[in-house]
Phi, psi and omega in degrees: 000137180267102184274003182261359181273125172066200181289164175302149184284143170280119187300318181295317179295318179299314179300318180296319180294313181297318178295315180297317181294321180293313180299316179296321179300314180292323183286318191240345185088158186302317185300327182272348179285136174230158176299325178300315180293321178297312180300316180298312182292322182280351182060047175227171177274158174300325181300322178299315180297313182290341174292326188257337180226142185285338184197176180301314183303318182295316181289322179294316178296321178298316178296317180297313183291326177301316181285322187280330188299329180291338185270000184232068180291158180261116182283159173210082183269347186097357179230122181297321179300310180296320179299315181293320177299315179297312182298312181293322178294318177298317180297312180298318178299316178297315182295340180274351179274170176301319179297316181292326180295344175299326179301318178302315179296317180295321177298316178298312179297326181295342177292339181246352183230093183301329179294319178293316179302315178297320181295313181288330176294312184289320189265333180249305187286318180300313177299322178295320178294322178295322177297312179298320178300315180301315180296314182291321178295322176298316178296322178294319179296329179276359179081015181278344182241157178301149178288149173076016180291145170276103187299322179300317178292325177296321177298315178300317181299316186277323185260337181306316180299331177297313181287330175298313178293319181295314189263331188253298188274332183074008179291162188293159179238040180297158183301323179294324177294314179299314180300317179295317178301314181294318179300314179297317179296321181292337177303326182272345187241346182287157178289150184274000000 
């Protein structure tokens, strides 16, 4: 969210806009959501929305992330392996819900809408990668991982299969599958 545009936000109006954009996204899909429909449902003007967000993609992503962020807590069990399993399982469980499947739709729409692609990368995927980085760096500091690992590549190794199943194969993302994926990935990165 761009908090530097226009006057300070009215908290009630902001909540109404975010809620309306999220509800419309779930009801109709990204393609059918318009700023006009968001404004109508939130009982605000389009100008209010455009004061706070530069475009439809930004406000829809803000609404989506506001609702989704509570469902993806960051674990700290004292074990990087356990933390990653919990984090990846929470992500996979979320992505398997109707709310989570919106990400699949947004990724598809983002192939034709660069603004939307930038919004979901910046607002959804980048924060998830930072969370995973935090977990892996904590594990590296505790000596649980091999020295000199490229953490970004480790994130791709551990989380990439989740998105491959979600977007390409459509295979299940059950917790046992996630645990096996993480276990296999950890074989290559854990300290000996």
